[in-house]
C-alpha positions, -999 to 999 in steps of 0.1 A, spaced: 678 744 54 699 740 23 688 755 -10 683 730 -38 711 728 -62 702 740 -96 720 722 -124 730 735 -158 702 716 -174 673 727 -152 657 745 -182 675 731 -213 645 736 -236 653 773 -236 690 770 -241 699 743 -267 686 752 -301 672 729 -328 702 738 -350 727 730 -323 710 696 -318 709 688 -355 745 699 -362 760 682 -331 742 649 -340 754 651 -376 790 659 -367 793 634 -338 777 605 -355 796 611 -387 828 609 -367 817 580 -346 808 560 -376 844 564 -389 860 559 -355 883 528 -350 865 516 -319 829 529 -324 827 526 -362 824 488 -364 796 489 -338 776 516 -356 782 500 -390 772 466 -377 740 479 -361 728 504 -387 731 495 -424 742 523 -448 707 524 -464 692 532 -429 718 557 -417 698 588 -426 667 575 -408 689 566 -378 703 601 -376 667 615 -377 657 592 -349 687 602 -328 680 639 -334 644 633 -323 658 616 -291 680 646 -283 651 670 -290 630 650 -265 658 650 -239 670 686 -243 639 704 -255 611 681 -242 597 678 -277 576 648 -287 586 626 -316 609 600 -302 593 568 -290 622 543 -289 638 524 -260 675 533 -259 683 507 -232 668 479 -252 686 490 -283 720 491 -266 715 459 -247 706 441 -280 740 451 -295 757 427 -270 792 442 -275 792 475 -256 817 480 -228 829 509 -207 856 518 -232 829 523 -259 811 547 -236 843 565 -227 851 570 -264 815 580 -272 816 607 -246 850 620 -257 838 623 -293 804 637 -283 819 663 -260 843 675 -288 814 678 -313 791 696 -289 818 721 -279 827 726 -316 791 732 -326 773 747 -297 775 780 -277 793 773 -244 762 772 -222 744 749 -246 775 727 -249 776 723 -211 740 712 -210 744 688 -240 776 673 -225 762 669 -190 731 652 -203 752 629 -225 772 619 -194 741 611 -175 727 590 -203 760 572 -208 762 564 -171 726 552 -171 731 530 -202 763 515 -188 747 508 -155 717 491 -173 740 470 -195 759 458 -164 726 450 -147 714 429 -176 748 411 -180 749 403 -144 713 390 -145 721 368 -175 752 354 -158 733 347 -126 706 328 -147 734 307 -161 
């Protein structure tokens, strides 16, 4: 019988710190907002006056994902579908910028967990977006 494969994020709540989450989110989203591809999406979706609140919400999301802390009650799929403009190239760029920020801010083992989880989330969101688009096209 094969042993179960343990992934790097089996116990992320003990690895990624609050400070690493906060600093990675701030660095990444600051860069993404200025990025030629992602910036227009972010600026179109989140007005300047709401940017700080959005960052707090995103940090809460990552604390829930990585540390299993309560505080985030949103629906990421619904929010991303509602944008109506996201394509694979947006997710590819998002991941490249996110990985760079995580590796710059976090300790190596924490960065690996953060990046792996980001990849899983991006794949899930992209799959969901494709599902909803296909469903809309089929409905005509």
